[in-house]
Structures are given as structure tokens and as C-alpha cells.
N, C-alpha and C positions, 0 to 999 in steps of 0.2 A: 277171206272167209266167205264161203258160199253157204247160204242158209237154205236148208230144206224144211226147217221147222216153220211153224206158223204161230202168229200171235193168238193166244187164247185168253178167254175171260170166263168167269162163272156164267152159266146160262141165265141165272136169276141174280139180280143185283143184291148184294148183301148189306147195302147201306154203309154204316160206319164200321162194321165189323171187318177186320182184316181177313182176307181169304187165304186158305191154304190149298195149293195145287198139289196133287198127288199122282205119282206114277210108279207102278210096280213093274219090275222087269227082272229077267234072269240074266246072269252074267255071261254065260256061254263058256266055251272051252278056250284055253290057251290065250287068255287076254293078258297083254303085257303092259298096256297103258290105257288110262281112262281120263278124258278131259271134258269138263263141263263148260260150255259157252252159254252165257245167260245174261239177260237184262230184263227190266220190267218197267211198266208205266206206274212209277211210284218208287219206293225203296223195297228191297227184298232181303230175306234171310233164307238161305238154302240149307237143308239138312239131308244127308245121305245116311240111311240106316241109323237115324237119331243123332248123328254127329254133325256139328256145324261145319259147313264147307267154307274154308278160308277164314281170314280175320278182317275182311273188308266190312266196315260198319257203314250203314246208310248207302250201300251200293244200289244203283250204279253211279251215285253222285249226281251233280247238277250241271247240265249243259243246256244249250238252246235246242231242246229235245226234237223239235220238228225238223231241224236241219242236221243236228249232230247228237246222236245218243250213243253213249259208250256201252259196250258190252265187256264182260269180264271172262277170263278163262282160268279155270282152276284145275289143277292136277288132283284127281280124286281116286287115283289108283289104289292107294292104301286103305280107302274106305269101302271098297267093294267086297261083297259077299256073294255066295252062289245065288241067293234070292235077295232082291234089293228093293228098298222103298226110298224114292226121292220125293221130299216134301219142300215146297217153297212157299213161304208166307210173304204176302205183298201188302204193304201199307201205302198210305197216300203220298208221303214224301213231298218233295217240291212239285212233283208232276201234277198232283191233284189237291194240293192245299191252296187256300184262298190267298195267294201272294198279293200284297199291296200293289195297286196299279190296275187290278181288275175292279175298277171303282163302281161299276154298275152291277145291279143284282143279276142281270141276265148273264154277264160275263162270269161272275162268281159261280152261278148255278151250273153253267156249261162246264167249267173246270171241275167242280165238285162231283159232277155226274159222269165224268169220264170213267170208263171201265177199268177194273184192276187187271191190266193186261200183263201177260208174261210170255216171253219167248225163250226157249232153251233147247240146247242141242248137246247131247251127251255122246261123245265119240269114243267107242271102244275099239282099240287097235290090237289085233292079234299078233302073236309072235311071228307069223308069216307075212305081216304087213296088211292083212285084210282088215276091213273096217265094218263095224256094226254101229248104226246110229239110232239113238233113242231121241225122238223129237217131240216137241209140244204139238199136239194135234187133238182130235176128238176122242182119242183113247184115254186121255187124262180125266181125272175127276177133281172136284173142288168141294171144300167143306169150310165151315166156320172155324176160326181159330179161337184160342183163349184171349187173344188181344181183341177186345171188344170195340176199341177206338184207338186210333193213333194218327196224329196230325202234327205238322211241324210246329205250329204256334200254340196249340191248346194242350198238347201233351199226349199221354197214353193211359189207357184203362185196360187192365188185365184181370180176368177171373180165373184163378188157378183151379177152381172146382169144376170149370166147364169141360165137358167132354162131348165132342160132336157125335151124334148118333145117326146122322144122315149125311149122305154125300149127294152131290148133284152133278149133272154133266157139265161140260164146258162147251163153249162155242168158239169157232174160229173168227177172228176179227178181219175185216177188210182193211188191213194195214200192212204196208210194205216194209222192206228191210233196207231200202236204199240209203236211209239216214244212219244206219248202224255203223259205228267205227270201233276199232279195238281201243281198250283202255289207253288214254293218252296222258291224263294227269296222274298225280300221286294218289294212291288209294287212301281212304280215310280209315284210321285205326284207333283203337284204344292205346293212347301213348303214355299216359301217366296216371298215377293213383294217389289221391290225396286223402289221408285219414282225417276223420273228424277231430277237431280240437276240443270241442266242448258241447254239452247239451245244457241248456239253461231255460229258465222261465222269465219271460218278459214282464214289464210292469202291467201289461194287459192280461197276464196269465197264460200267454201262449207258450207252447213248447217249441223251442227253436234249436236247430243244430248249426254250429258254425264250423266251417272247414278252414277258416283262416286265409283262404285264397280264392279269388273268383276264378271259376273254370267254365269251360264250355264242354258239355257232355251230359252225364246223368249220374244219378245216385244209385249205388248198389247197397242194398240193405239186407240184413238177416234178422229174422223174427221167429219166435216160438209162439205159435198161434193155434187157434181152433178153426175148423172149416167155417167159413162165413165171416170171420173177423175182417175188419177193413183197415187198410193203410191208405191214408190220403195225405199227399205231400204238396205243398205250394213252394215255389221257388222265388228267391229274391236276391238282390245284389248287396243291399245295405240295410242298416237299421235307421230308424228316425232318431231325432235328437233325444227322445225319451228312452230309447233303447228297444223300441218295438219293431216287429217285423214290418217291412215295407216293400211293396212291389207295384205301386200305382204307376210307376214309370214304364211298366210293361204294356200299358195301354190296353188294347183289346185282347192281347195274348193271354190266355188263361194259365198256361204253363203249369198244368196240374198232372200229378202222377197218382193214379188210383189203382189199388190192388186188393182183390178179394182173396183171402188166404185159404189154403188147404190145411189139413191137420199136420201139426208137428213143426219142426225146425225147417225153415225154408229161406232161400236167398233169391232175390229178384232184382233185376235191373231192366229198364226199358230196352226195347229191341229196335224200334223203327222211328225214333224221334230223338231230339236233343234239347237241352236247356242251357241258358247262361245263368250262373248263380254262384254265390258264396254261402248264402244261408238257405236253409229249408225250414219251413214251418210244418210241424206234425199236426195236421188238422184232425187226424185220427191215427192211433197207433196202439196195438195191443201191448200191455205190460208197461214197465218203466224203462224208457229208452236210455241207453248209455252210448258214449262215443264209439265204442268198439263195434257197434252194430252198423256203422255207416261209413262208406267210402265214396268220395267223389271221383268219378272216372272221367279223366280229361280225354276228349276225342278231337282229333284234328287231322289234317292231311299229313301223311308220313313224310317228313322233311328232315334232312340231316342238319344238325346244329353245326354251324361253321364259325360264328363270331361270338366272342366273349368280352365283356367289359367289367372291370373291377377297379375300385378306388379306395382311398382312405376315408371317404365320407359315407357313413351308413345311410343317410337319406338319399344320396346319389345312387348308391348300390340298390336301394329299394326301387328307385326310378328305373334303373337298368332292368331289374327284374320285372317291373310293371310293363315295360316295353315288350319284353320277350313273351310274357304271359298274354299281353294284348294281341300279339301276333298269333300265338297258339290258338287263342280263343276265337279269332276271326279268320284264320286261314283254314276253314273247313270246306274244302273243295273249291270255293270261290273266295276272293278277298271281301268278306262282308264288312259292313260298317259296324254292326253290333250283333251279338249272338242271342239276345234275350227277348226283345219286344217284338211287336207284330211288324217286323221289317226284315232284318237279316239279309240284306241285299248286297249285290256286288257293285257298290257305288264306285264309279270311275274316279271321282275326285279324291276320295280317300286313298285309293290304290296308287294313283300317280304321286301323291304326296309322300307315301311311305315306301315306295318300291325300292329305293336305294337301301334304306335301313333293313327292309325285309330281306334283300339279297345278300346283306352282310351277316345278319343274324343266322340265317338258314340258307340251305341250297334250295332255291325256289325256281330254278330254271324250268323244270318240268311243270311245276305248278302254274307259272305264268304262261308258258307255251300253250297249255290247254285253255286257259282263261282268255288269252288274247285271240286264239283261234275262234272262240265263241264271239268275241268282239267283231272280228272280221265277218263272221257269218251273220251277225245281227246288225251290222252297219246299214243305215238306211240308203235308199237309192240316191239321195242327194249328197251323200258322203258324211252326213252328221252321225254322231255316235250316241246311242241310247245312254241315258244317265246311269243306268244300272245294266250290268251284264252278268248272267243272261237277262235279256230285255224283258221288262214287265209292264210296258205301256206307260212309263212315267215321263216320256218326252226325251228330247235331245237338243243339242246345239248350245251348250253352255261352255264358255271358255274355262280352262283349267280342268274341267271334268272331261270334256271330249278330248282334251290334249293327252289323256292317258294313251290314246292311239299312237302317239309318237314317243312320249316320255318313257313309257313302260318298256317297249321293245328295245329302245336305245340303251336304257339302263341295264337290262338283262344281257345285252351284248357286251356292254362295258364290264360288267362284273364277271361274266363267264367266258367271253371271247369267242362265242360261237355265232357266226354270221347267219345261221339258219333261221334264227328268230327274226332277223331283218328281212330275209328272203320271204318268209311266211307272211309277214305283215306289211311288206312294202306297198302293195296296192292299196291296202287300208290306209296307210299313212298318207299316200298321195291323194287319195279320194277325199280324205278329211281336209287337206289344204284346199282342194278344189271346192269343197263346200263353203269354206270361209270366203274364198275369192269370189264365188258367185252370189253369195248371200249378203255381203256387206253393203252398206249404203254409201260408203266412201272408199274409193280405190286405194289400195295399199294400207288400209286400216281395217280393223274389224269393228264396225259401228252398227248400232241397231241390235235387234235380237233381245232375247231374255236370258239372263245369266244368274248364276248363284253368287257371282262377284266374290268379294273377300268374305266368304261365309263365316259367320260367327266372329267377325272382326270386333275387337274390343272397343274400337272407336265408332261403332255403329250408332246412328241416331236413335233416339228413344223409340221403341216399338219396331225396330228393324233388326233382322238377323244378318244384314249384309254389309257391315262395315261402312266406312266413309270413302274408300277408294273409288275412283270413277270407273264405271263399268266399261266404257270404251277404252280407257287406259289399260285395264287388266286384259281385256280381250285382244287388243292390238299387240300388247307385249307378248302374249302367248302365241299369237299369229306369227310373230317374228321368230320366237323360239322354236315352234314346231316346224316352221319352214327350214330353219337351220338344221334341224335334226333330219329332215328328209334329205337335205343336201349331204350331210355326213353319211347317212345310211346308204344313199345312192352311190357314193364314192367307194364305200366298202364293197358294194355289190358289183361295181364296175358299170353302173348305169350312167347314162347321160343326164345330168341334173343341171345343165347350164341354164335352163329356163327357171329353175327354182333358185339358182344363185342370183339371177337378175331380179326375180321377185323379192328375195330377201333383201337385197341392197335397196330396192325401192321402198320396202316396208320400213327399214331403219331410217332412211332419209325422211320419209313422210312422218314417221313417229316423232323424230326430233324437231321437225318444223311445227308439228301440232301440239305436242306436250312440252312446253318450254319451262314448266315448273312442276315440282313434285310436292304433293300436299300431305301425304300420309306416310307412315312407316312402310306400309306395303308397297306404295308406289315407288319409293326410293329403293327398296329391296329389289323389286323387279327390274327397275331401270339399270341397276348395277349388275345383278346376277345374270341377266340376259344380254348384257353388253350394249344397252340401248342409250345410255346417257352419253352426252358429248365428253364429259370429264368424269370418268368412273371414280377416281379418288375423291374429287370434290363432292360428288353425290354421296359416297360412302361416309365421308366426314360429316356431311349434312345429316345423314341418317343417325350417326352417333350422337350428334348434338340434339337431335329430336328425341331420341330414346332417353337421354339424360334429362331433357326438359320435361318429358312426360313422366318423370319420377323414377328414372332408371328401371323402367318396366316395359314389356312388350305391349303393343296395341294391335297386333296383327291377328288375322284369322287363318282359315284353311289355305289361302293363297300365299300369304307372306311368311307365315311362321316357318315352313320347312327350310327357307333360304336365309332367314334373318341372321342367325349366328355365323353362317358361312360368309355373308357379305361383311359383317363386322370384322371377323378375324382375318379375312382375306385382304383387308385394307388397313391393317395396323391398329385395330381396336379389339384385340383378343381379350384384354382385361375387361372390357365392357361385355363381351360375349360371355365370359365366365360369370360376371356379375348377374346376368340374366339367368344363366344355367343354375347358379347356386342360390338364387333368391328364394326365400321361403314364404314370403307374404304373397297374397293374391295380388295380381295374377302371376303365376309362375308354374314351372314344371314341378317344383317341390311342394307347392301348396297342397295339392291333393294328397301327396305322401304324408304330410303332417295331419291330414284328416283320415288317414287309415287306408288310402287307396292301395289296391293290389293289382290293378290294371290301369290303363290310361283312360281318362274321362273325356266325354264329349265336350263338356264345358269346364273351364278352369275352376269355376265355382259351382260345380254340380251340387256340392254341399257348401253352403255359404258360411261365412265366418260366425254367424249366430246359430248355425246348426240347421237352418231351414234349407229346403231343396230349391234348386234353381227353377224347376217347373216339373210338371208331370207329363207334359205332352212331348218333350224332346230332351230327355236327360239320361243318357246312357252312361253307365259307369264302366263300360268296356268298349271303347271307341278308339281305335289305335292310331289315328292320323297324326296327332301331336307327338306321338312316339318317334316321329321322324327326326327329332333332335338327336337321336342316337347316331345318325350318320355323321353329324358334326363331331361327335366324340371320336368315332373311328377315323375320320379324315383330317380333322384339325387338331383336336386335343392330343390324340395319339399320332396324327400325321400320316396315316396310311392311305395312299391314293394309287390307283393304277396309272402308270405312265403309258402303258399300252393295254389294249383290251384284254380282259381275263387275268390281269396282273402278271402278264408275261415279263413285264419290267415294272418295277415298283419305285415310287417316290415316298420316302419316309421323312417327314418334316414335323416332328412333334412340337407342341407349343405348351410348355408347362405353366402352371400358375401357382403362386405361393400359398393360395388358400386351400390347395390340396397337397397333402404330404407325398402322395404317390398315385399313379394311374398305371394300369396295365391293360392292354388291349391285344387280342389275338384274332387273326382272321385266316381261316383255311381257304385257300384259293385253288384254282385249277392247277396251279404250278407249285403248290406246297404251302406250308404255314408261314405267315408273316406275323411277327410279334413286335410290339413297340411298348416299352414301359419306361417310365421315368420316376425318379424319386429325389427328394431334397436330402442332401447329406452334408456333414461337416467333416472336412479333411484338413488336418494340420491347422485348425483354427479358422479355416476358410470355408464359407458356405458355397456349395456347388450343387449342380444338378447332374445326376448320374443316369445315363441312358443305357438300356439293354435292348438290342435290336436283333431280330432273326429275320433274314430275308432268304427266300428260296430261289431268287433269280437276280440277275444284275439290277442294281438299284442306285438311286441317287439319295444319299442321306444328307439332310439339311439340318444342321444344328446351329442355332443363333445366327441364321442367315448365311452360314458357310456351307458350301456344297462339297460333297465328296463322293466320287464314283467308287462303288464297291462291287465285288462279286458276291455270289451267294455265300452265306455264312452267318456266324453269330458274332456280334460286336458289343463290347462294353466301352462306353465313351463317357468321359466327363467333359464339361463345357470347354475346357482349355486344350482338349486333345485333338479336335478335328482340324 
């Protein structure tokens, strides 16, 4: 794409008011096609002759803007008239909101005072192939919009009675186009609509609407009002133990929607921001509200649903739903940690913990390809990876967080079988290993540095968020694991990785000499899952003993939890893995479900047993990382694993448990649908397990330890048939 257009901005700063850029133009004769290429310094909504262009919400999305800014292309042929008006409203979006990490006032002010920039190029193609181009330049005008304020964290304010009576000229910015790239990721869309379940009055006398499900997006409401009437809405995730509205955990994010009504019946929804919420408090609302007036619009990246989980246990099914809703709520252009408070950042640690589950639930190849390209762009010169991508000045160099640089591309390759993701990220992967190698205090280990460690580990000392696992142990384990992934990726790409193979061997040898004992659940998990223990079975048995000694409950945090059940079931302790999965008491995956969770929580006891909250400073109720347990259900409980990348060949080895009557799991792969289900039946007075398996490719089916090679097809198997 060659840009003849220029970046423009209003000649005079409009402050918090969202600017509308306007261009009037004539269609001309014999036009067969019209395409609009556009992006903005902020988020935009374009209208041609009063009709919204496209269905991309919060375009152009969030990237490392200075290095990679996406532009979109829309076919607007059907919207053209003889005389046309193109209007583009631009809000602050991620570009000009005070993203955390801009910790000093100077930095925040600099970002807040960036201009509302726009660049657009409308290409009109004639029937004879000739082209006429309408570009952003000094011929455009700007005016104030009805959106008087819009910002990612604080919400949106709209005055439906406002009509701009004046326009102002625009100025061309001294800003190039070398960083502009075509749309790479999935577009963000309105994906689902959740009707309000009830409107009620709290003990404090507040009027609250409950949608019954936490969503990321915004509220659409309809009201019959008089001009000047006000609608003011606050957003929250949960109620307190008395049943009152609560959103202190949003910290400094105001998350408010304010609307000044015009006369008559009207419907409104925010245009340039989003919220995370289940409940809304009507701080002001004309008339007596009823549920039919409110819809929660779920907004996230447009991804195809590929994986489905279902069982005989209603609580487990709610957990499966929570995992999916957590992904929907946090896969809004980048894999955010949470969608509601003053954060909403692309934390690398969360992404690497969840990437396998994410890639089974949905087709996220394009989503991660774009996000990982931003990671490569934001990688520091020393090879370390920013804690959040796009980078926001929050630091780098933490084990398990930085390892998203190797874990995520490898998993995307394994799920989809496309080596392009490895080719795109290979330099980033190698440079990351180079960072560890050059910065460690002890050769062939990763010692020193500052890490998040086993973040939120339940065995943390009092006053710490970091678990009791040793920092050097965790870092060195991930050093080994990431090096092994570089070796694997290099072999796929046909690269010489002999130096990394030697490095890996030395890391493993040094690790085994240095760490001769394993002190925590997480240390044992990593030692086994990454193949570092001298005796894997013995260490897995030791883990099982410790879990039982700890009260048959997990004590792991962000680092150990994703692999815990895999290690147990992989070494003969499937019954204990199910015990942890099905446990209802705190701490467990089902405990939040018993407390009404509709997404995954940041803390196992975000709402404690007595109804109090864990804290206000860090207590998200939509934090997807612990939803990584779902990949154990796909791979171990249902037994679906890729024998070859992309599931070109499948291994199906289900592991039933008597505490579930049945389990059914399906996964749509690049080679077709894989389905594995099992149920307990009684046949001729004998209790058996019945398996139904669909495989789209040659597979190895393993039932009760017996392997059977099969071709693509559908199979019904009882335990004595294989």
C-alpha cells in the first residue's frame, strides 16, 4: 500500500471531546469499486453518508504503535451516492489513554496530549480501471462530536442533544507512514448479546441490573426520556456479601457511562471504549427500569470456536463455561490479564500459561501471530521481553513471563502445524536465550535477576505474592525448557541448532547437580514436566505424596498450576488429578463456581468463605490464567493429543474416572474434527466404560494401556474390545 494521504489533526485541541473529521466529495462517473484504507491515533468509527463503515469495534486495535500500526481496508462501494459525506470520529483508545506504566506525570501528560490523528485514503476505481483517490489533507474539516469524553479506563460520556455549529480546519502532522501495516490480527467485533436477567434494589437502595454473566464490552440500553434527562451507569463484577454493588477492585478506573438524553425513545451504546462487568448500577435513569431495556454486548476478537467440553457434573460444566468466557473477555485484540480495572494489559505470563487452552477453545493462530509480532518488535536490545505486550514500560527479564517468547510460538505451531509462526519468531526466541545466557550470574543456570517467581503461589510466606519455590530454581528450569524449544523450532526450520543442543545438555547437567532436592509442589512439577529430574517417576510420586500431605489440594501459583494435573496423570496419579479438579472447597477450580463465578478469578478466594473480598488492590474476577486446567481435560481426561503438529496424526488416550458418569470433548483441528467421549455403562450385569471416538486422520487409540493403530473414522469401543 502506497500512502499519498497525510496524517491530520484538528487545528485546535478539543481536549476530552472526541473529534469528528469530515470530508465531502462527489462520486464521479462509472465507479465500479470504492475502498477505504484508514487508521487513527486512537480508536475510530467511520460513517459514509450516515451509515457505519464495517463492523470492526475499537479499530485499529492495539499494537506497538510506533513500530507497527495496523490499518484497515473496507469495501464501501454499496454506501456511495452521487454526493457523499465521510465522517470519522476518533477517541483516545489505547493510543492516548494513561496506560499503567506511564508512572510519572510527565509521561502521562505527554501521552494524553498527543493529537487525535487520522489518516485515510478512499480509492475509487472506475469501470475502465482508472483511479480517483480521496485523501486526508488540509481540505478536510473537524468538529466536536456528541461524545464529550471517551477513554479506555474511565468510560464514555455522550450528549445526544449536542449539535456542532462550528467546524475548524485541520493541520497535517509531521508523521510518517513507514510503520503502517495491513490488518494482521483478527478484527474486534460485537460477538454475543446477553439479555439482562433482573433489575433489583440493593440493601443500600441502589438500582442494579444483573446480566447473570460477566462480559467484556458495553451496555446497550433503550429509554423513553426528555431532552436533558441523564443516564449514569457504573460497572461492577460482583456484589458484596450484603448484596450491594461493588467495584472497589477497579482501583482508579472510573468505568462510567454517562448519557444526556434527547426527546423520545432512544437506544444508546458506547462507541469508543469497553468495560468488564456483570452488574451495572443505575446512578441515574429516567423512569422505572425493567430488564428488557438492557443488553450486555460482548466484544472480543473474532475467533472461530473450535473446542467444546461437556460432562455429567454441572459444576464442572460451569467451570468449562467460565474458562471460555474468560478467554472471550480477555482476548480483545491482545491477551489481556483482565478487562475491567486500570490495567487490561497483555501480560506475557498469563498468555504463556493459557496458550494451549486458548488454541484448543478457539482458532487463535492469527490472534497470536499478530501479538507475537509485537513481542518481537518490542523485544529489548539485550534480548529480554517486556512483561506486557504491547510494551508499557513495566520492565522485563522475568522467568516464565519472558518465556512466552518461546512457549507461545511453539504451541501455536503444535496446534496448527504452520511453521511460519516459528520462522517469524525464531530470531526473537534465540535472542531471548542469549539474554539469559549473558545475564545470569552462574553459567548454565539462570541466577540473579528479579522475577515474579511462582506468582500467587498458595504456599507463599505471609505478606508475599510469590510462593515458596526458589526463584533460581524456577528461572533455571524455564531456561532449560526454552532452550529445548529453540532446538525443536530450529530443527523444524532446518536451522543449525547444534550450539543450542550443547547448551541445553549443559543446563540440564548443571541443574541436576545444583538442585538435588525439590521443596514445593511447583518445584516438583517443573522438574518432571520439563524433564529435568534424574528420576521422573520418583519425583512425580513425590509430588503426589506432597499433594496428599498438603490436604489433597494444590499449593501452586501461576508457574506450577498449568502443569500440575499433567504431571500427576502422566505418571500414574490420574485419580489424584481428578480429586484436585473436582474439589469444591478452597483452594480449587470449583470453589469460585460455588461462589457464583461466571469467569475465572485471579485468586482462588477472590471471595473468601466468609463472603469478604481477598483485597481491593489486586482482585480481578475475570483473569483467565488458571483456566489453563482445560487443556488437561482436552489432553488427559479426554486424551486428545497431537502426535504430529497440527493434529496431522492424533493420539487418543482417554482417562475416565468413576466420579464422572460421562465426559465428551471435541476439537476441530486443521485436519478435521476429533471427538473423544466416554461413559460408564452396565452391560449384561457387568460395569464397563464405553468410548466413542472420531478421528479425521491416522491415529493411535489407547484404551486401558492397550494401543491400537486406526485410520480416520468413527469408533465405538468398550474396555474389552481393543
